[in-house]
N, CA, C and O of each residue as an XYZ file, in Angstrom:
572
protein
N      25.325     13.078    -32.292
C      24.589     12.373    -31.256
C      25.079     10.936    -31.212
O      25.106     10.245    -32.231
N      25.460     10.500    -30.035
C      25.922      9.128    -29.876
C      25.014      8.404    -28.916
O      24.490      8.982    -27.964
N      24.841      7.148    -29.180
C      24.066      6.307    -28.278
C      24.971      5.189    -27.798
O      25.963      4.841    -28.438
N      24.607      4.648    -26.673
C      25.402      3.566    -26.112
C      24.485      2.473    -25.606
O      23.364      2.737    -25.171
N      24.956      1.279    -25.664
C      24.218      0.147    -25.118
C      24.838     -0.318    -23.815
O      24.475     -1.367    -23.284
N      25.770      0.460    -23.305
C      26.431      0.138    -22.054
C      25.398      0.143    -20.925
O      24.725      1.155    -20.727
N      25.252     -0.965    -20.176
C      24.261     -1.018    -19.097
C      24.441      0.081    -18.065
O      23.461      0.525    -17.467
N      25.673      0.532    -17.840
C      25.902      1.584    -16.860
C      25.310      2.915    -17.317
O      25.014      3.776    -16.488
N      25.135      3.092    -18.620
C      24.605      4.338    -19.162
C      23.080      4.339    -19.253
O      22.470      5.399    -19.387
N      22.460      3.156    -19.180
C      21.023      3.076    -19.330
C      20.334      3.527    -18.048
O      20.846      3.343    -16.944
N      19.178      4.112    -18.225
C      18.422      4.627    -17.087
C      17.736      3.492    -16.342
O      17.444      2.443    -16.916
N      17.489      3.710    -15.079
C      16.735      2.791    -14.238
C      15.869      3.630    -13.317
O      16.176      4.801    -13.095
N      14.794      3.068    -12.772
C      13.938      3.849    -11.882
C      14.728      4.385    -10.689
O      15.399      3.626     -9.990
N      14.643      5.688    -10.464
C      15.319      6.320     -9.341
C      16.664      6.932     -9.669
O      17.249      7.616     -8.828
N      17.167      6.705    -10.864
C      18.497      7.243    -11.217
C      18.506      8.766    -11.122
O      19.437      9.347    -10.564
N      17.475      9.417    -11.663
C      17.415     10.876    -11.645
C      17.275     11.426    -10.226
O      17.536     12.605     -9.988
N      16.869     10.583     -9.294
C      16.727     10.998     -7.895
C      17.976     10.680     -7.082
O      18.041     10.966     -5.887
N      18.960     10.089     -7.738
C      20.199      9.741     -7.052
C      20.100      8.475     -6.228
O      20.871      8.288     -5.287
N      19.170      7.610     -6.563
C      18.971      6.370     -5.818
C      19.717      5.229     -6.494
O      19.957      5.274     -7.700
N      20.087      4.205     -5.725
C      20.780      3.063     -6.327
C      19.853      2.251     -7.227
O      18.630      2.319     -7.111
N      20.463      1.485     -8.124
C      19.690      0.671     -9.052
C      19.072     -0.542     -8.373
O      17.951     -0.932     -8.700
N      19.797     -1.146     -7.425
C      19.334     -2.361     -6.756
C      19.610     -2.274     -5.265
O      20.394     -1.442     -4.810
N      18.957     -3.143     -4.517
C      19.227     -3.277     -3.097
C      18.539     -2.226     -2.240
O      17.617     -1.541     -2.681
N      19.011     -2.119     -1.003
C      18.435     -1.184     -0.037
C      18.544      0.237     -0.572
O      19.603      0.660     -1.038
N      17.436      0.968     -0.499
C      17.410      2.347     -0.966
C      17.022      2.516     -2.413
O      16.894      3.644     -2.889
N      16.829      1.412     -3.134
C      16.383      1.509     -4.525
C      14.859      1.602     -4.555
O      14.186      1.275     -3.577
N      14.329      2.050     -5.686
C      12.884      2.191     -5.842
C      12.234      0.809     -5.805
O      12.686     -0.118     -6.477
N      11.174      0.683     -5.017
C      10.459     -0.583     -4.879
C       9.732     -0.935     -6.172
O       9.266     -0.054     -6.894
N       9.641     -2.216     -6.451
C       8.956     -2.675     -7.663
C       7.440     -2.514     -7.505
O       6.912     -2.441     -6.395
N       6.769     -2.464     -8.644
C       5.310     -2.369     -8.632
C       4.708     -3.620     -7.992
O       3.690     -3.529     -7.306
N       5.314     -4.774     -8.205
C       4.821     -6.009     -7.597
C       4.835     -5.948     -6.083
O       3.882     -6.378     -5.433
N       5.914     -5.414     -5.512
C       5.999     -5.284     -4.052
C       4.964     -4.297     -3.537
O       4.373     -4.520     -2.480
N       4.736     -3.224     -4.257
C       3.749     -2.222     -3.829
C       2.339     -2.791     -3.870
O       1.557     -2.589     -2.941
N       2.012     -3.502     -4.946
C       0.676     -4.106     -5.053
C       0.501     -5.170     -3.979
O      -0.558     -5.251     -3.357
N       1.523     -5.984     -3.755
C       1.457     -7.001     -2.709
C       1.230     -6.392     -1.337
O       0.425     -6.898     -0.556
N       1.936     -5.304     -1.039
C       1.769     -4.620      0.252
C       0.352     -4.062      0.384
O      -0.256     -4.141      1.451
N      -0.166     -3.499     -0.704
C      -1.528     -2.970     -0.701
C      -2.537     -4.083     -0.422
O      -3.469     -3.890      0.359
N      -2.360     -5.240     -1.051
C      -3.275     -6.361     -0.835
C      -3.217     -6.865      0.603
O      -4.248     -7.192      1.191
N      -2.016     -6.928      1.168
C      -1.884     -7.340      2.572
C      -2.614     -6.352      3.474
O      -3.320     -6.758      4.397
N      -2.448     -5.060      3.212
C      -3.126     -4.037      4.016
C      -4.642     -4.133      3.893
O      -5.359     -3.949      4.876
N      -5.128     -4.420      2.696
C      -6.577     -4.557      2.487
C      -7.116     -5.747      3.273
O      -8.166     -5.648      3.907
N      -6.406     -6.862      3.235
C      -6.841     -8.058      3.968
C      -6.828     -7.788      5.477
O      -7.773     -8.144      6.181
N      -5.765     -7.164      5.968
C      -5.694     -6.836      7.392
C      -6.824     -5.894      7.808
O      -7.406     -6.051      8.882
N      -7.128     -4.925      6.962
C      -8.222     -3.982      7.251
C      -9.569     -4.698      7.271
O     -10.412     -4.426      8.125
N      -9.762     -5.606      6.335
C     -11.019     -6.355      6.290
C     -11.176     -7.234      7.531
O     -12.263     -7.326      8.101
N     -10.077     -7.881      7.945
C     -10.137     -8.715      9.154
C     -10.410     -7.878     10.398
O     -11.202     -8.278     11.251
N      -9.764     -6.721     10.509
C     -10.000     -5.837     11.656
C     -11.429     -5.315     11.655
O     -12.056     -5.237     12.712
N     -11.950     -4.959     10.497
C     -13.322     -4.469     10.395
C     -14.314     -5.569     10.742
O     -15.315     -5.321     11.414
N     -14.036     -6.786     10.283
C     -14.923     -7.898     10.615
C     -14.919     -8.135     12.121
O     -15.966     -8.409     12.706
N     -13.750     -8.032     12.754
C     -13.648     -8.220     14.206
C     -14.454     -7.147     14.935
O     -15.059     -7.425     15.970
N     -14.465     -5.928     14.404
C     -15.197     -4.819     15.031
C     -16.704     -4.986     14.865
O     -17.464     -4.709     15.792
N     -17.140     -5.436     13.692
C     -18.575     -5.461     13.390
C     -19.234     -6.829     13.524
O     -20.456     -6.922     13.410
N     -18.478     -7.880     13.758
C     -19.035     -9.237     13.813
C     -20.170     -9.306     14.823
O     -20.062     -8.712     15.896
N     -21.224     -9.993     14.526
C     -21.457    -10.918     13.420
C     -21.989    -10.237     12.156
O     -22.224    -10.914     11.155
N     -22.183     -8.935     12.177
C     -22.636     -8.222     10.977
C     -21.494     -8.088      9.973
O     -20.323     -8.185     10.339
N     -21.841     -7.867      8.709
C     -20.837     -7.630      7.669
C     -20.179     -6.268      7.897
O     -20.849     -5.338      8.345
N     -18.895     -6.128      7.603
C     -18.195     -4.873      7.873
C     -18.636     -3.689      7.015
O     -18.485     -2.540      7.429
N     -19.178     -3.953      5.832
C     -19.561     -2.905      4.889
C     -18.423     -1.911      4.699
O     -17.325     -2.313      4.317
N     -18.651     -0.633      4.953
C     -17.615      0.387      4.736
C     -16.635      0.526      5.902
O     -15.701      1.326      5.840
N     -16.843     -0.239      6.942
C     -15.925     -0.181      8.079
C     -14.516     -0.595      7.658
O     -13.534     -0.040      8.150
N     -14.416     -1.552      6.765
C     -13.093     -1.990      6.320
C     -12.361     -0.872      5.586
O     -11.142     -0.749      5.709
N     -13.081     -0.064      4.833
C     -12.470      1.085      4.158
C     -11.994      2.116      5.176
O     -10.898      2.662      5.052
N     -12.815      2.375      6.171
C     -12.434      3.318      7.221
C     -11.200      2.825      7.973
O     -10.293      3.607      8.258
N     -11.162      1.539      8.294
C      -9.998      0.963      8.975
C      -8.755      1.112      8.101
O      -7.688      1.465      8.603
N      -8.880      0.845      6.786
C      -7.734      0.980      5.876
C      -7.227      2.414      5.839
O      -6.019      2.646      5.898
N      -8.139      3.380      5.741
C      -7.739      4.792      5.688
C      -7.012      5.192      6.963
O      -5.935      5.784      6.899
N      -7.583      4.879      8.114
C      -6.954      5.247      9.389
C      -5.605      4.552      9.543
O      -4.617      5.181      9.923
N      -5.565      3.257      9.249
C      -4.315      2.509      9.363
C      -3.237      3.101      8.461
O      -2.095      3.271      8.887
N      -3.593      3.413      7.224
C      -2.620      3.925      6.271
C      -2.145      5.322      6.644
O      -0.942      5.584      6.640
N      -3.063      6.216      6.965
C      -2.667      7.587      7.325
C      -1.797      7.594      8.571
O      -0.766      8.267      8.599
N      -2.191      6.861      9.593
C      -1.443      6.874     10.856
C      -0.067      6.221     10.690
O       0.943      6.792     11.101
N      -0.025      5.038     10.097
C       1.261      4.333     10.013
C       2.223      4.998      9.030
O       3.419      5.087      9.306
N       1.720      5.463      7.892
C       2.606      6.147      6.943
C       3.000      7.518      7.487
O       4.162      7.913      7.388
N       2.050      8.237      8.056
C       2.344      9.564      8.596
C       3.378      9.549      9.705
O       4.263     10.404      9.744
N       3.272      8.577     10.611
C       4.183      8.523     11.757
C       5.452      7.717     11.505
O       6.536      8.094     11.950
N       5.307      6.594     10.781
C       6.432      5.675     10.643
C       6.926      5.501      9.202
O       8.002      4.946      8.979
N       6.146      5.971      8.230
C       6.527      5.829      6.833
C       6.322      4.436      6.276
O       6.877      4.096      5.231
N       5.527      3.622      6.967
C       5.395      2.231      6.541
C       4.068      1.661      7.043
O       3.677      1.893      8.187
N       3.383      0.914      6.180
C       2.175      0.203      6.582
C       2.563     -1.231      6.956
O       3.675     -1.661      6.649
N       1.674     -1.974      7.608
C       2.004     -3.363      7.925
C       2.342     -4.195      6.679
O       3.261     -5.014      6.718
N       1.618     -3.995      5.589
C       1.903     -4.719      4.357
C       3.266     -4.351      3.785
O       3.993     -5.219      3.303
N       3.610     -3.079      3.836
C       4.922     -2.646      3.367
C       6.026     -3.229      4.238
O       7.067     -3.644      3.727
N       5.807     -3.263      5.542
C       6.800     -3.840      6.448
C       7.026     -5.310      6.120
O       8.160     -5.789      6.129
N       5.946     -6.019      5.833
C       6.059     -7.443      5.509
C       6.871     -7.681      4.240
O       7.554     -8.698      4.119
N       6.798     -6.747      3.294
C       7.485     -6.922      2.016
C       8.779     -6.108      1.902
O       9.407     -6.094      0.843
N       9.177     -5.438      2.972
C      10.462     -4.752      2.984
C      10.529     -3.483      2.164
O      11.553     -3.193      1.546
N       9.428     -2.711      2.151
C       9.424     -1.422      1.465
C       8.868     -0.360      2.398
O       8.224     -0.688      3.394
N       9.110      0.912      2.087
C       8.554      1.989      2.901
C       8.431      3.265      2.095
O       9.074      3.417      1.056
N       7.602      4.187      2.575
C       7.397      5.487      1.943
C       8.395      6.461      2.555
O       8.533      6.555      3.774
N       9.088      7.186      1.676
C      10.089      8.144      2.132
C       9.810      9.484      1.460
O       9.685      9.546      0.237
N       9.711     10.564      2.247
C       9.513     11.878      1.630
C      10.815     12.407      1.034
O      11.904     12.153      1.549
N      10.675     13.142     -0.056
C      11.822     13.759     -0.717
C      11.841     15.248     -0.379
O      10.785     15.865     -0.236
N      13.030     15.826     -0.252
C      13.133     17.270     -0.112
C      12.721     17.927     -1.417
O      12.685     17.280     -2.464
N      12.410     19.212     -1.352
C      11.999     19.928     -2.558
C      13.060     19.888     -3.640
O      12.735     19.850     -4.826
N      14.329     19.896     -3.245
C      15.400     19.879     -4.242
C      15.650     18.475     -4.789
O      16.469     18.297     -5.691
N      14.941     17.464     -4.240
C      15.018     16.067     -4.690
C      16.424     15.479     -4.585
O      16.743     14.490     -5.244
N      17.243     16.085     -3.767
C      18.596     15.560     -3.639
C      18.777     14.670     -2.423
O      19.764     13.940     -2.338
N      17.856     14.713     -1.492
C      17.979     13.830     -0.343
C      16.596     13.502      0.201
O      15.627     14.221     -0.041
N      16.530     12.414      0.930
C      15.260     11.982      1.507
C      15.250     12.321      2.994
O      16.293     12.440      3.638
N      14.039     12.473      3.512
C      13.849     12.730      4.930
C      13.204     11.494      5.556
O      12.886     10.538      4.849
N      13.012     11.506      6.857
C      12.485     10.326      7.537
C      10.990     10.406      7.844
O      10.358      9.363      8.006
N      10.404     11.591      7.929
C       9.052     11.755      8.448
C       8.094     12.218      7.359
O       8.291     13.289      6.785
N       7.064     11.436      7.065
C       6.083     11.782      6.031
C       5.098     12.819      6.548
O       4.777     13.771      5.837
N       4.615     12.652      7.771
C       3.709     13.619      8.391
C       2.364     13.721      7.710
O       1.783     12.717      7.300
N       1.866     14.959      7.591
C       0.525     15.194      7.061
C       0.393     14.881      5.574
O      -0.726     14.794      5.069
N       1.508     14.709      4.858
C       1.431     14.313      3.458
C       0.782     12.939      3.319
O       0.354     12.568      2.226
N       0.703     12.186      4.404
C       0.060     10.867      4.353
C      -1.429     10.979      4.047
O      -2.014     10.044      3.501
N      -2.049     12.098      4.386
C      -3.495     12.253      4.154
C      -3.809     12.371      2.664
O      -4.584     11.561      2.156
N      -3.243     13.348      1.932
C      -3.561     13.384      0.495
C      -3.017     12.167     -0.253
O      -3.616     11.730     -1.236
N      -1.895     11.619      0.199
C      -1.331     10.433     -0.452
C      -2.314      9.265     -0.356
O      -2.534      8.557     -1.338
N      -2.902      9.062      0.823
C      -3.881      7.988      1.020
C      -5.136      8.241      0.198
O      -5.693      7.311     -0.385
N      -5.588      9.495      0.146
C      -6.771      9.827     -0.657
C      -6.534      9.518     -2.134
O      -7.432      9.029     -2.818
N      -5.333      9.799     -2.623
C      -5.019      9.520     -4.019
C      -4.894      8.020     -4.287
O      -5.262      7.552     -5.364
N      -4.380      7.268     -3.319
C      -4.321      5.810     -3.475
C      -5.733      5.238     -3.545
O      -5.993      4.302     -4.302
N      -6.640      5.802     -2.755
C      -8.028      5.362     -2.754
C      -8.648      5.451     -4.157
O      -9.511      4.645     -4.504
N      -8.215      6.414     -4.950
C      -8.747      6.596     -6.302
C      -8.223      5.547     -7.289
O      -8.701      5.486     -8.421
N      -7.255      4.726     -6.884
C      -6.655      3.611     -7.623
C      -5.803      4.051     -8.818
O      -4.703      3.524     -8.983
N      -6.242      4.967     -9.638
C      -5.516      5.328    -10.857
C      -4.192      6.039    -10.591
O      -3.204      5.684    -11.234
N      -4.101      7.019     -9.688
C      -2.821      7.722     -9.513
C      -1.614      6.821     -9.255
O      -0.547      7.094     -9.805
N      -1.725      5.760     -8.447
C      -0.553      4.904     -8.261
C      -0.127      4.154     -9.517
O       1.005      3.678     -9.598
N      -1.012      4.044    -10.489
C      -0.701      3.317    -11.716
C      -0.023      4.198    -12.767
O       0.520      3.683    -13.744
N      -0.050      5.502    -12.580
C       0.549      6.445    -13.525
C       1.996      6.724    -13.118
O       2.290      7.712    -12.446
N       2.890      5.829    -13.540
C       4.297      5.891    -13.130
C       5.114      6.795    -14.045
O       4.835      6.907    -15.239
N       6.132      7.439    -13.465
C       7.096      8.192    -14.261
C       8.354      7.344    -14.438
O       8.385      6.185    -14.026
N       9.376      7.911    -15.042
C      10.612      7.171    -15.308
C      11.328      6.762    -14.031
O      12.149      5.845    -14.053
N      11.031      7.424    -12.918
C      11.656      7.092    -11.642
C      10.851      6.083    -10.835
O      11.187      5.802     -9.684
N       9.796      5.535    -11.424
C       8.996      4.529    -10.740
C       8.078      5.099     -9.683
O       7.619      4.375     -8.799
N       7.804      6.393     -9.765
C       6.913      7.042     -8.801
C       5.541      7.234     -9.422
O       5.420      7.713    -10.549
N       4.504      6.857     -8.675
C       3.146      7.076     -9.131
C       2.780      8.545     -8.995
O       3.492      9.311     -8.345
N       1.683      8.931     -9.601
C       1.222     10.316     -9.532
C       1.033     10.750     -8.081
O       1.355     11.885     -7.729
N       0.517      9.862     -7.240
C       0.311     10.197     -5.832
C       1.644     10.501     -5.139
O       1.713     11.395     -4.295
N       2.696      9.766     -5.490
C       4.016     10.024     -4.904
C       4.601     11.343     -5.407
O       5.212     12.086     -4.639
N       4.418     11.631     -6.686
C       4.946     12.892     -7.228
C       4.255     14.089     -6.600
O       4.911     15.062     -6.228
N       2.918     14.023     -6.480
C       2.176     15.143     -5.907
C       2.494     15.357     -4.421
O       2.492     16.490     -3.939
N       2.762     14.277     -3.709
C       3.035     14.369     -2.265
C       4.522     14.342     -1.942
O       4.906     14.261     -0.775
N       5.361     14.411     -2.975
C       6.823     14.445     -2.824
C       7.351     13.274     -2.005
O       8.123     13.454     -1.063
N       6.918     12.065     -2.384
C       7.384     10.858     -1.718
C       7.893      9.859     -2.747
O       7.674     10.018     -3.947
N       8.572      8.831     -2.263
C       9.036      7.730     -3.105
C       8.994      6.473     -2.241
O       9.237      6.539     -1.036
N       8.685      5.331     -2.852
C       8.641      4.061     -2.118
C       9.938      3.325     -2.391
O      10.255      3.004     -3.536
N      10.691      3.057     -1.318
C      12.007      2.436     -1.427
C      12.064      1.077     -0.758
O      11.274      0.769      0.134
N      13.012      0.274     -1.205
C      13.276     -1.013     -0.561
C      14.071     -0.764      0.714
O      14.978      0.068      0.733
N      13.731     -1.484      1.776
C      14.476     -1.339      3.039
C      15.264     -2.610      3.378
O      15.965     -2.662      4.388
N      15.143     -3.621      2.535
C      15.962     -4.831      2.710
C      16.115     -5.565      1.406
O      16.771     -6.605      1.357
């Protein structure tokens, strides 16, 4: 058994999926994903406040977030927060050798799992949260 310290031999998130280590098409960092989520939450809260003003939005902001996330990820693969930070959700084929462009109905269970908070925090070696593994998606950098 031999080991190497050669950087080219060391694993990085997305290597097993055939993704590049850096740049466009590489796995998005956890910081970018959390930042995008926070932007989406703020946008949802502002939209809910606009809908319910002068009353407090209560659960309207959650409903706005769910609809916004399911529709934008399902149709375009990207939420407003993700667009702002240059990342997007990309579905993987079953053979995990190539990515497709359309997330579709997988956006519904993916959003439900994000709502539970814990699944996105359970990352594998490829930088995919449990919600991404179950829904066969990966979050990639687009710039």
